[in-house]
C-alpha atoms as a printed R data frame, in Angstrom:
    type eleno elety resid chain resno       x       y       z
1   ATOM     1    CA   UNK     A     1  -7.640   8.899   8.283
2   ATOM     2    CA   UNK     A     2  -8.574   5.613   6.588
3   ATOM     3    CA   UNK     A     3 -12.164   5.017   5.546
4   ATOM     4    CA   UNK     A     4 -12.452   1.440   6.808
5   ATOM     5    CA   UNK     A     5 -14.918   2.720   9.424
6   ATOM     6    CA   UNK     A     6 -17.597   2.374   6.723
7   ATOM     7    CA   UNK     A     7 -16.822  -1.286   6.179
8   ATOM     8    CA   UNK     A     8 -19.911  -3.481   6.666
9   ATOM     9    CA   UNK     A     9 -19.648  -6.632   8.737
10  ATOM    10    CA   UNK     A    10 -21.501  -9.900   9.167
11  ATOM    11    CA   UNK     A    11 -21.450 -12.429  12.001
12  ATOM    12    CA   UNK     A    12 -18.661 -14.211  10.101
13  ATOM    13    CA   UNK     A    13 -16.526 -11.091   9.734
14  ATOM    14    CA   UNK     A    14 -16.306  -8.250   7.221
15  ATOM    15    CA   UNK     A    15 -18.562  -8.452   4.176
16  ATOM    16    CA   UNK     A    16 -15.784  -7.720   1.705
17  ATOM    17    CA   UNK     A    17 -17.856  -7.751  -1.530
18  ATOM    18    CA   UNK     A    18 -20.296  -5.215  -0.058
19  ATOM    19    CA   UNK     A    19 -17.395  -3.105   1.207
20  ATOM    20    CA   UNK     A    20 -15.735  -3.002  -2.190
21  ATOM    21    CA   UNK     A    21 -19.020  -2.091  -3.900
22  ATOM    22    CA   UNK     A    22 -19.609   0.692  -1.371
23  ATOM    23    CA   UNK     A    23 -16.149   2.240  -1.605
24  ATOM    24    CA   UNK     A    24 -15.626   1.997  -5.351
25  ATOM    25    CA   UNK     A    25 -15.443   5.490  -6.787
26  ATOM    26    CA   UNK     A    26 -13.864   7.091  -3.699
27  ATOM    27    CA   UNK     A    27 -10.993   9.530  -4.100
28  ATOM    28    CA   UNK     A    28  -7.464   8.066  -3.900
29  ATOM    29    CA   UNK     A    29  -6.009   8.186  -0.405
30  ATOM    30    CA   UNK     A    30  -3.960  11.254   0.610
31  ATOM    31    CA   UNK     A    31  -0.760   9.197   0.895
32  ATOM    32    CA   UNK     A    32  -1.192   7.979  -2.677
33  ATOM    33    CA   UNK     A    33  -1.771  11.535  -3.908
34  ATOM    34    CA   UNK     A    34   1.338  12.728  -2.071
35  ATOM    35    CA   UNK     A    35   3.407   9.918  -3.537
36  ATOM    36    CA   UNK     A    36   2.204  10.546  -7.074
37  ATOM    37    CA   UNK     A    37   2.968  14.242  -6.690
38  ATOM    38    CA   UNK     A    38   6.528  13.296  -5.765
39  ATOM    39    CA   UNK     A    39   6.730  10.952  -8.755
40  ATOM    40    CA   UNK     A    40   5.512  13.728 -11.069
41  ATOM    41    CA   UNK     A    41   7.934  16.262  -9.578
42  ATOM    42    CA   UNK     A    42  10.801  13.854 -10.251
43  ATOM    43    CA   UNK     A    43   9.717  13.492 -13.867
44  ATOM    44    CA   UNK     A    44   9.305   9.757 -13.519
45  ATOM    45    CA   UNK     A    45   7.170   8.506 -16.384
46  ATOM    46    CA   UNK     A    46   4.655   5.661 -16.146
47  ATOM    47    CA   UNK     A    47   6.491   2.392 -15.586
48  ATOM    48    CA   UNK     A    48   5.936  -0.726 -13.488
49  ATOM    49    CA   UNK     A    49   3.970  -0.263 -10.269
50  ATOM    50    CA   UNK     A    50   3.135  -2.710  -7.490
51  ATOM    51    CA   UNK     A    51   0.213  -2.179  -5.135
52  ATOM    52    CA   UNK     A    52   0.048  -4.295  -1.984
53  ATOM    53    CA   UNK     A    53  -3.440  -4.737  -0.523
54  ATOM    54    CA   UNK     A    54  -5.326  -3.103  -3.400
55  ATOM    55    CA   UNK     A    55  -8.745  -3.588  -1.740
56  ATOM    56    CA   UNK     A    56 -11.455  -1.830  -3.733
57  ATOM    57    CA   UNK     A    57  -8.957  -1.075  -6.497
58  ATOM    58    CA   UNK     A    58  -9.157   2.726  -6.464
59  ATOM    59    CA   UNK     A    59  -5.416   3.359  -6.544
60  ATOM    60    CA   UNK     A    60  -4.685   0.555  -9.003
61  ATOM    61    CA   UNK     A    61  -7.309   1.910 -11.396
62  ATOM    62    CA   UNK     A    62  -5.845   5.405 -11.059
63  ATOM    63    CA   UNK     A    63  -2.392   4.076 -11.943
64  ATOM    64    CA   UNK     A    64  -3.760   2.223 -14.968
65  ATOM    65    CA   UNK     A    65  -5.496   5.356 -16.227
66  ATOM    66    CA   UNK     A    66  -2.144   7.116 -15.908
67  ATOM    67    CA   UNK     A    67  -0.479   4.607 -18.211
68  ATOM    68    CA   UNK     A    68   1.296   2.474 -15.589
69  ATOM    69    CA   UNK     A    69   1.674  -1.285 -15.687
70  ATOM    70    CA   UNK     A    70   0.411  -2.594 -12.350
71  ATOM    71    CA   UNK     A    71   0.917  -5.786 -10.386
72  ATOM    72    CA   UNK     A    72  -1.943  -5.657  -7.873
73  ATOM    73    CA   UNK     A    73  -1.602  -7.945  -4.845
74  ATOM    74    CA   UNK     A    74  -4.346  -8.774  -2.346
75  ATOM    75    CA   UNK     A    75  -5.155 -12.039  -0.512
76  ATOM    76    CA   UNK     A    76  -8.940 -11.583  -0.829
77  ATOM    77    CA   UNK     A    77 -10.585 -13.239  -3.865
78  ATOM    78    CA   UNK     A    78 -13.442 -10.721  -3.636
79  ATOM    79    CA   UNK     A    79 -10.940  -7.922  -4.230
80  ATOM    80    CA   UNK     A    80  -9.717  -9.580  -7.428
81  ATOM    81    CA   UNK     A    81 -13.277 -10.080  -8.641
82  ATOM    82    CA   UNK     A    82 -14.190  -6.450  -7.987
83  ATOM    83    CA   UNK     A    83 -11.066  -5.133  -9.711
84  ATOM    84    CA   UNK     A    84 -11.546  -7.287 -12.802
85  ATOM    85    CA   UNK     A    85 -15.079  -5.935 -13.094
86  ATOM    86    CA   UNK     A    86 -13.937  -2.319 -12.807
87  ATOM    87    CA   UNK     A    87 -10.890  -2.211 -15.098
88  ATOM    88    CA   UNK     A    88 -11.370  -0.677 -18.527
89  ATOM    89    CA   UNK     A    89 -10.761  -3.035 -21.472
90  ATOM    90    CA   UNK     A    90  -7.995  -0.805 -22.806
91  ATOM    91    CA   UNK     A    91  -6.113  -1.067 -19.499
92  ATOM    92    CA   UNK     A    92  -6.527  -4.789 -18.875
93  ATOM    93    CA   UNK     A    93  -3.343  -5.834 -20.673
94  ATOM    94    CA   UNK     A    94  -1.276  -3.688 -18.267
95  ATOM    95    CA   UNK     A    95  -2.773  -5.263 -15.145
96  ATOM    96    CA   UNK     A    96  -1.648  -8.407 -13.330
97  ATOM    97    CA   UNK     A    97  -3.787  -9.425 -10.357
98  ATOM    98    CA   UNK     A    98  -2.112 -11.633  -7.758
99  ATOM    99    CA   UNK     A    99  -4.337 -13.212  -5.109
100 ATOM   100    CA   UNK     A   100  -1.768 -13.885  -2.405
101 ATOM   101    CA   UNK     A   101  -0.328 -12.609   0.836
102 ATOM   102    CA   UNK     A   102   2.203  -9.817   0.338
103 ATOM   103    CA   UNK     A   103   5.086 -11.952   1.567
104 ATOM   104    CA   UNK     A   104   4.174 -14.779  -0.825
105 ATOM   105    CA   UNK     A   105   3.782 -12.701  -3.976
106 ATOM   106    CA   UNK     A   106   6.443 -12.874  -6.686
107 ATOM   107    CA   UNK     A   107   7.194  -9.205  -7.260
108 ATOM   108    CA   UNK     A   108   8.569  -7.849 -10.534
109 ATOM   109    CA   UNK     A   109  11.229  -5.159 -10.572
110 ATOM   110    CA   UNK     A   110   9.288  -1.931 -10.139
111 ATOM   111    CA   UNK     A   111   9.379   1.858 -10.323
112 ATOM   112    CA   UNK     A   112   6.683   2.390  -7.686
113 ATOM   113    CA   UNK     A   113   5.530   0.445  -4.650
114 ATOM   114    CA   UNK     A   114   2.301   1.642  -3.050
115 ATOM   115    CA   UNK     A   115   0.783   0.061   0.056
116 ATOM   116    CA   UNK     A   116  -1.941   1.910   1.938
117 ATOM   117    CA   UNK     A   117  -2.804   0.466   5.379
118 ATOM   118    CA   UNK     A   118  -1.669  -2.995   4.247
119 ATOM   119    CA   UNK     A   119   1.918  -3.820   5.216
120 ATOM   120    CA   UNK     A   120   1.308  -3.803   8.963
121 ATOM   121    CA   UNK     A   121  -0.991  -6.794   8.549
122 ATOM   122    CA   UNK     A   122   2.091  -8.904   7.769
123 ATOM   123    CA   UNK     A   123   3.771 -10.750  10.671
124 ATOM   124    CA   UNK     A   124   7.089  -9.171  11.800
125 ATOM   125    CA   UNK     A   125   9.414 -11.862  10.416
126 ATOM   126    CA   UNK     A   126   7.623 -11.999   7.076
127 ATOM   127    CA   UNK     A   127   7.386  -8.201   7.013
128 ATOM   128    CA   UNK     A   128  11.146  -7.783   7.243
129 ATOM   129    CA   UNK     A   129  11.757 -10.408   4.555
130 ATOM   130    CA   UNK     A   130   9.219  -8.682   2.319
131 ATOM   131    CA   UNK     A   131  10.860  -5.316   2.898
132 ATOM   132    CA   UNK     A   132  14.316  -6.608   1.975
133 ATOM   133    CA   UNK     A   133  12.905  -8.192  -1.174
134 ATOM   134    CA   UNK     A   134  11.018  -5.024  -2.092
135 ATOM   135    CA   UNK     A   135  14.148  -2.900  -1.633
136 ATOM   136    CA   UNK     A   136  16.029  -5.279  -3.933
137 ATOM   137    CA   UNK     A   137  13.296  -5.033  -6.598
138 ATOM   138    CA   UNK     A   138  13.123  -1.221  -6.490
139 ATOM   139    CA   UNK     A   139  14.635   0.196  -9.663
140 ATOM   140    CA   UNK     A   140  16.995   3.202  -9.608
141 ATOM   141    CA   UNK     A   141  14.896   6.364  -9.458
142 ATOM   142    CA   UNK     A   142  11.883   4.379  -8.220
143 ATOM   143    CA   UNK     A   143   9.600   5.283  -5.321
144 ATOM   144    CA   UNK     A   144   8.275   3.535  -2.222
145 ATOM   145    CA   UNK     A   145   4.978   5.007  -0.962
146 ATOM   146    CA   UNK     A   146   3.720   3.149   2.107
147 ATOM   147    CA   UNK     A   147   2.351   3.605   5.574
148 ATOM   148    CA   UNK     A   148   3.136   1.450   8.581
149 ATOM   149    CA   UNK     A   149   1.522   1.338  12.024
150 ATOM   150    CA   UNK     A   150   3.521   2.679  14.942
151 ATOM   151    CA   UNK     A   151   4.018   1.230  18.400
152 ATOM   152    CA   UNK     A   152   1.387   3.468  20.022
153 ATOM   153    CA   UNK     A   153  -1.410   2.249  17.762
154 ATOM   154    CA   UNK     A   154  -4.387   0.645  19.528
155 ATOM   155    CA   UNK     A   155  -3.698  -2.620  17.715
156 ATOM   156    CA   UNK     A   156  -0.031  -2.733  18.764
157 ATOM   157    CA   UNK     A   157   0.812  -6.041  20.392
158 ATOM   158    CA   UNK     A   158  -1.153  -8.162  17.922
159 ATOM   159    CA   UNK     A   159   1.370 -10.930  17.061
160 ATOM   160    CA   UNK     A   160  -0.017 -11.212  13.541
161 ATOM   161    CA   UNK     A   161   0.823  -7.585  12.759
162 ATOM   162    CA   UNK     A   162   3.927  -5.404  12.537
163 ATOM   163    CA   UNK     A   163   4.375  -2.131  14.424
164 ATOM   164    CA   UNK     A   164   7.433   0.089  14.222
165 ATOM   165    CA   UNK     A   165   9.049   2.871  16.212
166 ATOM   166    CA   UNK     A   166  10.106   6.093  14.504
167 ATOM   167    CA   UNK     A   167  13.807   5.211  14.463
168 ATOM   168    CA   UNK     A   168  13.034   1.891  12.771
169 ATOM   169    CA   UNK     A   169  11.173   3.696   9.989
170 ATOM   170    CA   UNK     A   170  14.319   5.701   9.258
171 ATOM   171    CA   UNK     A   171  16.425   2.529   9.297
172 ATOM   172    CA   UNK     A   172  14.043   0.946   6.801
173 ATOM   173    CA   UNK     A   173  14.613   3.759   4.302
174 ATOM   174    CA   UNK     A   174  18.332   4.154   4.947
175 ATOM   175    CA   UNK     A   175  20.126   4.742   1.649
176 ATOM   176    CA   UNK     A   176  16.983   6.113   0.016
177 ATOM   177    CA   UNK     A   177  16.121   9.757  -0.550
178 ATOM   178    CA   UNK     A   178  13.406  10.538   2.005
179 ATOM   179    CA   UNK     A   179  10.687  12.716   0.499
180 ATOM   180    CA   UNK     A   180   8.400  12.579   3.538
181 ATOM   181    CA   UNK     A   181   7.875  10.699   6.773
182 ATOM   182    CA   UNK     A   182   4.679  12.057   8.314
183 ATOM   183    CA   UNK     A   183   3.598  10.689  11.670
184 ATOM   184    CA   UNK     A   184  -0.085  10.456  12.607
185 ATOM   185    CA   UNK     A   185  -0.663   9.960  16.337
186 ATOM   186    CA   UNK     A   186  -4.277  10.663  17.245
187 ATOM   187    CA   UNK     A   187  -7.639   9.182  18.124
188 ATOM   188    CA   UNK     A   188 -10.069   8.307  15.361
189 ATOM   189    CA   UNK     A   189 -12.406   5.636  14.009
190 ATOM   190    CA   UNK     A   190 -11.987   2.266  12.342
191 ATOM   191    CA   UNK     A   191 -14.349  -0.421  11.080
192 ATOM   192    CA   UNK     A   192 -14.062  -2.012  14.550
193 ATOM   193    CA   UNK     A   193 -14.919   1.202  16.348
194 ATOM   194    CA   UNK     A   194 -12.925   4.026  17.971
195 ATOM   195    CA   UNK     A   195  -9.168   3.546  18.131
196 ATOM   196    CA   UNK     A   196  -5.888   5.408  18.442
197 ATOM   197    CA   UNK     A   197  -4.066   5.667  15.132
198 ATOM   198    CA   UNK     A   198  -0.274   5.714  15.132
199 ATOM   199    CA   UNK     A   199   0.867   5.598  11.514
200 ATOM   200    CA   UNK     A   200   3.956   6.625   9.550
201 ATOM   201    CA   UNK     A   201   3.199   7.856   6.020
202 ATOM   202    CA   UNK     A   202   6.426   7.330   4.111
203 ATOM   203    CA   UNK     A   203   7.533   8.456   0.657
204 ATOM   204    CA   UNK     A   204  11.105   7.618  -0.387
205 ATOM   205    CA   UNK     A   205  13.061   7.305  -3.627
206 ATOM   206    CA   UNK     A   206  16.013   5.161  -4.630
207 ATOM   207    CA   UNK     A   207  18.772   7.404  -5.972
208 ATOM   208    CA   UNK     A   208  19.466   6.748  -9.636
209 ATOM   209    CA   UNK     A   209  23.175   6.026  -9.145
210 ATOM   210    CA   UNK     A   210  23.052   4.210  -5.810
211 ATOM   211    CA   UNK     A   211  22.311   0.556  -4.941
212 ATOM   212    CA   UNK     A   212  19.155  -0.514  -3.080
């Protein structure tokens, strides 16, 4: 379950700087841990990672400590400021911060794409274009570790967001080696209050000898 339920808000919307200060130091999300376990099991060494919607920077900082090069993408300037303040000097030369929407970011070729509770906030048309571009940038042997909201989520129907059915998730990873597709479909909390979460946690790998 995501921890956005602890996100503070003001009359003008979420107080992002306060949220990032409050959540810095949390443990990496379970999806990230599952993805990194799969990466380790495959013997994939530190390479180029991309994180979409890095937020408080926890997962990006974990990747940097592990020796990865990271392109960290988030549209919120406060996120960039918080991450720059948290990165260790010895890791800074392996970090590129991009303040942009996911669909507008110029992605490098990568060995790992991680996006925790971020991709569904992209409009459907832009989401599909981003996904095609990400698949094309995924290097042989590389991993995609993402979650996407399903059609039974409370927020489903928001035209500014993308929601997928189970069969569409499998179409999205067609041609990849599926490590896990775990479906969460239960009531819980969010920073806006109680909601029903319908989320697909997805870990997939591009075969070394097959095209994206």
